[in-house]
N, C-alpha and C positions, 0 to 999 in steps of 0.2 A: 394175677397183676395181667397187663396188655403192654403192648408197645403203640405209639403215638406217630402217627406221619404225615408232616405237614409240605408238603410243597407248592411254592409260588413260581407258576411259569410264566415268562415274560417274553420281550422282544429282547434283541441283544443286549446286555449291560455289560457297561467297562470292565475290564480285568480289574480296573484297581478297587473296583466299590465291592468285589464278590465275597473275599474272606472277610471285610469287617462286617459288612450286613449279615454273614451266616453266623457270624459267631456273637454277633448283637442278637439275633434272632433267637438265639439258644438260650442269651441271658434271659430275654423280657419273658420267653414264655416258661421257663424254669421262676423267675419272679412273679408269674401270674399265678401259677397252681401253687406255689408256696403261700402266698396271700391269702389264696383260700383253704389252705391244710390240707390241699393234694402232693404228696412226694412224686420226684421223680428219679428213674436210676440213670443207667449213662447213658450220652447222648453221641450222636454221630453228623456231623454237618455234613451236606453236599452242596456243589456251588458248579456249575456250568453257565455259558454265556447266557443260556434261558432258563435258566431256574435255581432257585434256593430253597434248599431245601434242609429239613431237621428229625429226626428219626429219634423219638426219647424213649428206652425198655422202663419196665419195670413203674407202668402208670396204673395205679389204682381207678377201680371204676366209679370211685366217688368218696367225699368225705362220710361218714357217717354220722347219724345224729348225736348229738352229746350236749352233756348239760355244763352250760357257762353260767360262770358267777360273774355278775355284774355289781359294781358299785353304785348308789345312789347317794342322797341329798346327806347333809352330817343329820345325824341322831336329834341334835336340839332343833332343824327344822323340820324332821320327819312327824316326828312327836311333841304333842304340848304337856307342860309339866305336870299335868295328868296321865300323860301315858297313850293320849288319844291320838291317833293318825291326824296328822293336817292334809290341807289340799295338794301342798307338796308330795307327799307321801302316796296319795292316792291318785297323783296325777304319774306320778315314776310309775307306779305297779301298773295302772292300766296301761301306759306305753308298753310295756311288754306282756299285756293280756294277764296279769296277775293284780290280786286284790292285796290292799295294806296287811291282811294276814299271812302270806308270806314272805312280806319282809324279817329281816332278822339283822341284830346288830353286832358289830365287830370292831375291835379296836384295831385301829392301824396308826403307824408312826405321825399320822397329821390328826389325830383322836379318833371319835367314834364315828362310825359312819353305818348307814343303814345297806343291806346287801339282800337281792333276791337271785334265786336260781332259776335258770332259765333253759329248758331243752330243745336245743335248735335242729331245724329240719336237717335231712341229709342231702349232700350238694351234689349230685352227678358230675361228674368229669365233663362228659359231653356237652351239658347245657353252659358250663364254664367257659367251653373252650368257642361254643357257637357264640355266645355273646359277645365273651372278650377278645378272642383273637383277631379280627378284623380291626380293633381299635390299637392292638400291638404291630399287625404287618403293616397298615398305613403310617404309623408313627417311627417306623424303621428309617434311621437317618443316612442321608448319602450326601455326598459332597455336591450333586445338583439333581434336582427332582423335575419333574416334568405332568402335566394333565393332558391326558388326550383322549376325551369327553366332557359331557357335562354332569358329572356323578361326583365331581368334586375330589376325587380319590388322586391323590401325587404320589407317586414312586419314581424310583431310577429311569427306569423306561415302560412302557405299556404293559398292563398285567394281561394276560391271555388266557388263562386258567386259572384253579385252585384245587389240590388235591389236599384232601383230610380224611382220614381214617383214624379211628381207635380201636385197634383191635380188627375186626372185621366189619367194623360198624362206621357208615361215612358221617362224618360231623358236618351239618348241613350249615355252616357260616354261611353269610353272604359277605363280600367285600364289593363295594362299588355296585355295578351291575351284574357280577358273577356270584353263580351260586354254588360253592366249594362241592365238588363228585369225588369220584373215586377212580378216577381217570388221569392217564398222566399222558405226555406226545415224546415221541424218540427225537430222533434227528431228523431236521427239515428235508432230508429227501428219503426218509425212511416211511413205508407202505406198511401198513394202515397210518394215519396221520395220528390218532389217538390208540390207548388200549387200557384195558382194565388192569387195576392194582388190588388182588383178593386181600392180602393183609404186607404189614409195613417189610417184613421180613423178604415178599417178591421183589423187593424194589429195584435193588440192582441188579438182578440177573435179568429182571424184564426189561430194564432200560439199555442192557448188553443188546440182548436182543434186536432191539431197534434202534441200534449203533450211536449209543450213547454210554460213556462209562462215566459214572456218575461222580466217583471218588476223585478228587483232586490230584492225590497221592498217588494211585494207580494210572494216572493220563501220563504225570510227572514220569513215571517210570518209565512207562512206554514209549514215552518221546525218547529218555536218554538211552534205553535198550538200544531201539533203532537208530538214534544219532552213531553211535558206537558202531554197530553194524557196518552202515551206509559208508562212514566215513573208511572204516576197514577195505570195503570196496573199492575206494578211491588210493586206497596206499596210506593211508594215514589214521589219524585221530582228531575227534572232534572238539574245539574248542569251546569247554562246557560253560558258557556265561549263564550262572546260575540266575541273574537278572532274568536273561532271556528264556530261561529253560521254565521260571515259573511261570512269566507272560505268556508262552505258547501254550501251556499246560490251562492257564485262565480263558484264552480267545478258543478254545477247540474243545468238542465234545466228545470226538472219535478223533483223534491226532492221527495224520495220514502223510509219511514221509516219504521227500522223493530227494535225488541225489541227481545236481544241476550243476552246469560248469558255466565257466565265463572265459573271455579270449586272453590268453595265456600274458601279452603284453600289459596287463593291469598288475600283474605280478609286480613290476618295478614301482607300485604306490607304495609308499610307506605302513608297514603292518596294521598299525591303528587305524590307518584312514578305510584301509578295506575292511577289515572287519567293521568297523564301525557304519560305515554305507549300507555292508549287508544286514547289521542288526537294525538299524534305525529304521533303514529304510521298507526293507521287505522282512523283517523279522525272521530272517536266516541264518545261520552257523556258518562259519568258517572252518576252513582244516587246515589243518598243521600236518607237515609231514615226518617220517622218522627222522629228519635232520632239522627239525625245527622251524624250517622255511613254509610260507604257505602255500599251499596248492591252489590251483585254477579250479577249482571246485567249491562248491558250497553245498548246502542242506537246507530243503525248503519245509516247512509245517504248512500241511493243510487241514482244514476242518472236515473233509470229506473223503473216508481210505477207498470208497468207489470210485473217485474221479479216475480219469484218463490221464494216467501217469505221463505219457507223453506229451501229452497238449499242455496239460496245466506247469511241468516242468519247463517247457517253452515260454509260456506267460514269463513265467521266475526270471528264465535266463535275458529275455529281452527287456523286461524291466531292470535286473540288475546291469545289462550294459550300457542302458541308457545312463546311470547314476555313476557308474564306475569312469565312462566317458567325461561326466560332469567334473568327477573329482579329478580327473588327470588335468582335464585344463586348470583348474582350479590350482592343483600343484603346481603343475609346469611355470602357471603364471608367477606366483609368489615365489617362488627359486629364481625367476627371472629378475625379479623386484629385490630381492634380499629382505632382510631383518634390518636393518640399521637403519636404509630410508626412511620406515615406517616409524620411527619413533619422534621425528619432527612431526610427523603428518598428526600424534599423537595431540597437540595443540587444539586440534580442531574438534576434538571429541569430550564432550563432558563425562566427567565422572560421575560425581554426586552433586546436585545441584547445590552451588554456595562453596562447593568443596575443589573446586577447581578442574582441572583437564586431565585426561590420562598421562599427560605428558609433566603435570604437576605432582601426580601420583608418583612417577617414575623418579621427578626428582626427589620427593620425599623418601621413598625406597633406598635411594643411593644414599640419603642422609644417615639412615636409621642401618644401615648396612656397615657404614663407615663408623659407629656407634657401637655396633655388635662386632667387627671384625677386631677391636681395639680392646675390646675385652674377654674373647676367644682365644687362647694362645694356639698357634698354629693356623691361623685362618692366614688365607692369603687374599689382602685385601682387594688388589688390583682387579683378579679373577672373581670375587663377589663383584666387587663395584661394575663390572661389565655384565655381569650376572642379570644385576639390579637394573641396568641400561637396558637393554632387550628384553625385560621378562613380558611386558606387556606389548609386544609388538604383534605379536600373533594377533590380538585380536583385531587389527587391522588387516590381517590376511583374508583373500579371496574365499580359501578352507575354512577360518575360525565364523566370518559373518555371516556365512550361510547358515540359518537356523540348524539343519541338519547335523552341523559340526562343531557346536557350541561345546559340546562335553567333551572337545580334544583340544581346549584352550589350556597352555602350558605346554602340554604334550606334544603339538603341533610346535610352539616354539623351541621344545628343545631337539624335535626331528629337522626342522631348518639349521638352528644354529650349529647341529653337527654336521648335518651335509654341507652347508656353507663354509667348512672350515674352522669354527669356534674351538676352543679348546673343551678336551670331555669335561670339564669341571664347571664350565659353563653352560654348556649344552644341560647336563645334569640337572643344576643347580635350576637351569628355567623351567626343566619338564616336571620337576616336584616342587614347584613354589605351591600348589593350591593343596599339596597332603597336607595333614589328614583332612580328607573332605567330609568324613562326618565320622560318627563314632564306630569305635573300632576298625577305621581305617586303617592301609597302612601308611608308617611315617615317613617322612622323606629317607634314603640310605646314605646320602653323603652328606657331608659336615654343611657346605656351601648352600646344598638345596633345604637343609634344618634351616640355617639362619635366615636366610631369603623368604621362607616361610614363616616363622616367627616374624621378621620385618614387614611383610605383606599383611600377616593377620590384625598385627599390631595398629598399623595406619587403616585397616579395615573397621577394627574395633573405634578405635578415637575418632575417626573421621564422622562415622555414623554416629556416637555421643555428639560429637559438636554441631550436628544437623540437625540435633533434636530427639532424633529417632532412637531414645531409650530403650529397652526392654522393661515391660512391665507385667508382672503376673502371668499370664500364659502368653503373651505376646511378643513375639522377638521375630518378625517379618525378614530380617538380615540375616538372621543365624549366629547372631554375635557371641551368644552364651556357648554353642557349639566351637565357634571359633578361640574362642579365649580357652576352653576347655584343652582343645589342640595346640593352642600355643603352649600353654602351661605343662602338657603332656610331653611335648616336645621338650621342654627345658629339664622336665625330670628325668628321661628317658635319657637324656643323652648329658646327662650329670652337667648340664653347662652353667660355669659363675656365671648368668643373668641375674641383674636386681630389676624385677619388674618397676618400682617406682621409678627408678631411674632410666629405663627405658620409657615409660611413658613421660616421663616430663622432656627429653629427647623429642620425641613423637610431637608434644605440643607445641613447643618450641619451633617446629618444621609449618605452623597455620600461623595466617595472621592474625593476630589479635583472638586467642581462643577464648570463648565465652565459659567463664570461669562457675558459673553455674550446674552448665552440663559439665565440666571436665572435672571438677570437683567430686563428680560420682563415680571415678572413673577405680579409683582404689577399692571403694568398697564392692563393686561388681568383680574385679578379680578375685579379691579376697573371698567372697561367694564362690568362685568357680571352684577356686583352690580347696575350699571346704568341703566341696561335693566329690572331689577327686579322693579328698580324704576318707569321706562316707564309705566311697567304695572300696579304699583300700583297709575297711573294717577299724576304721578310727572313730570313738566317739563323738559325739559332737561338742562335748565339753572339752575333752583335751584337743582337740581341733583347735577350739577357742582360745584356749591356753596358748597354745603355740603358734598361731597365726596373730597373737595378740602384738606383738613386734616384729614378726620374724613372715609377715605374710607376703613382700615383695623377694624375698630369697625364699622359692620353692622346695629348691633340695635340703635347706636347713630345718624349714618348718615341718615337712615330713619325717626328718630323723628324729628331730624334738620329740613331734608326736608319739613317734613309733618307742623311741627311749621311754614316754610318759606312759606308755601302755603298758609294757615291761615293767615297769617301776611299780605300778598301780597296785598289785600286789604284795607289796611286801607292807609288812606291818605296821612301820612308821608313818606310811605316806599319808594315811588320813589326818593324822596331827600335824603334819608338815604343812598339809595343804590350809587346816584352821586355823593355824598360827597365821599364815599368807592370807587368808580371808579377814583375819584380826588386822594384820598391819594396812590392808587396803581401806579397811573401815575407818582407822585411825587417819590416815593419809586422806579421804576424801575431804575436798574441801580445804587443804591446809598445803600452806607452803613451805616444802621441804627441799628446795634448792639449795645447794651449798653444803661443805663437807663441815662434820659436827667439829667444835675445838675439842680437845684430848683434855684441856685445861679444867673444862666445865663437866665433864664426865665424873661426877662425883661418886657415886655409887658404886661400889665394887662389881655389880652385877652389868652395869652397860658399859662398864671400862672393858670388862671382860670380853661382852659380847663385840667391842670395838675392836680390840686385839687379835679375838677369834677370825672375824669377818675380814682385818685387814692382812691375816697370815693367810687365809683360802684365796684369797681375790688372783695372786699371780700364777697359781696353779691351776684356778677354773678356766683362767682365760688360756692356759696353754691347754687345756683338754679340751676347749672351744674352739681352739684354732686345731685342732687335730681329730676335730669333730667328736672326740670322745664322749658323747651325751651321759652316757651310763655312769663313768667316773662323775662328773659335772654334780650328777644327782647325789653321788656318795656324799661327793664334798658338802654339797648344799646341807644334805641330811645330820652333817655331823654338828650345824649349827642348832638344830631342831631344839634341843634340851635348855642350851641358852637363851635362845630365844624364848623361850617359855618361861623360863626363869626370871627375864629380863619382864618380862608382863607380869608378873607374880611381884615382883621385888619392887619393881620401879612404877612412878607414877608421869605417866609421859604429859599429860595435860598439867603441869605443875602451874601455881598459881605466878609463880616467878618467870617473867616473859622470858628472858635469857635461857634459863632452864627447859622450859617448854619447845624455846625454838631450836634449842640444840639439840634435844632427844628427837623432836621430829626429823631432822636431819638427819640424824642415828639412825631412826626406821627408815627413813626415804634412801639411806644408802643402803642396807642390808636389803631391801626391798630391790634396790637396782643389782645387786647382785644374781639374785633367783631372776630377774628381769631378762639377763644375759640368756639365761637358758628359756624359759616359758612364765607366764604368768599365772600361777598356779591358783590363784583367789579364782580363776574361774574355772576351777574344777569343781564338779557337783558331786559332794559325798553322802553316803547314805544317808536318807531322813531329811535330807533337805530340800526343802521347797525349791522346785525351780523358778526360775524367774523369766 
């Protein structure tokens, strides 16, 4: 066994392209080897701005020769009635270098067929790699590709060298106009510019000697360690922004960190502005003092540890000074103008084409917040309305309108509101209105922030649906699934008594003439999102379907019912109860069971018994549901099972007498309605049942 090392050397590739490409390279190389019957062991991927590499262990020299059984035509096509081979048999055997005498018959599930055994030639791994790797490399997917000469090769950036060695042997593949060799290249500033790699295990050591840290994890560790050391020298600790740490590890081959400073007067900027200015423009880390306040220092990450630290630090400081001066100007201008005057200006800014202006959106948010405040006890409606009124004003501030600070929308609104004297409840709600922004993001911490976020996401989903931009398949350009999931998660985590259907109806009523073709798809969309949340919480799809059939618009109740169902499923009589409800559903399908049964027409003892027991159960069932005691509710329903089974054994529901038939359908419908108060058990899949 030996190791394979493949390195694709390029001009600088964008940071976000690197890891996905490296992972995909491993997957495709493994698939290539597997396709040719060649296994591979553990893999390591490496990537820097100028290279994507793979090292694969335990790669055999090739696939040995082996006997392969090949199936041919049916026996009756290969031999005539007298047993003589036909032209079909001769053609099949000749195609594989054999004669009809080499054929034999075997019985298969499809009948009798002829077979032959053929010994395949050995397949050298080096040959497979030389012939097939160029196609693998050229087909790697990137968000954007480019061409740089006339050889037709497309890649994220121009390919400058290829290294491919198997053990100690060079694999002479050709990629575009390049031939692979056993030489790599170090840092752009290292000398000599290239070096020989004798074997795969030497790769990282030799790159390190030429000023390149091949491992992303090692570069990341080096950055974090140096950040802590330099921040300590400044008397503080670094703000370890995970996104920035990852990015700086991706854009450097040998990171060097520098402690820099800015004018103390810039400390008056709100912390999010200062941190964002240094991160977005300079890819620099801010430093916080022991008291939690920002210090007038920052840390820059260079890609050349041998640079003149004093000179390079001064470049970063001058660039930061320019950016921070701009930020101070925007901040002071915004503070002088205030937020409230910008609300009127929202009328001049279109939100979604056909869905009105930002002022229209603001008014809808106020309407939704009023609806939510009426349904959530303890809400200060006046403060929530004020937060909704100011919620979109920061989008028109100088700070947020600048492309570099768009990530601070909401954050700046909350900051300005607080500095301009708005109540804390208003400022916090404005700041939290976009949370959660993505899966796993923090939820709003305040009650009003939660309600404003729910209102905003509701309006976003409804307005986008009404514009016709409805998610389909993998297409969701406006991230509506993510927003709906965030909305439902807040309702669940905060245990809010919010009816989603009622909320959607309120939102739709705020739009003039909503298109019913589009609005009618909203319930199914939210139900699908809630089903996904149930799946993430370990609830099987059939139990989720049973709970969501009637209660999708009450997320808390739907999940509680589904969890109770999951706990109840293991009880021995559960399956028979489900079977009974499936039978009920089948009988009622296409039938009119509306109205209460007439007790005078219940002539059979069992149907009278079912009516009386059901009527007796209903009051206690209602009480248990009002207290969310779903376990007790299932126990009550389980108590009806024997009578339900006996009813179906003793009573003919579809009687020829129309009055009896109608009355019995109403009785069955009534019993089903009791079960429906908890869940639709007919949706539960039982063992051996074919899934629809």
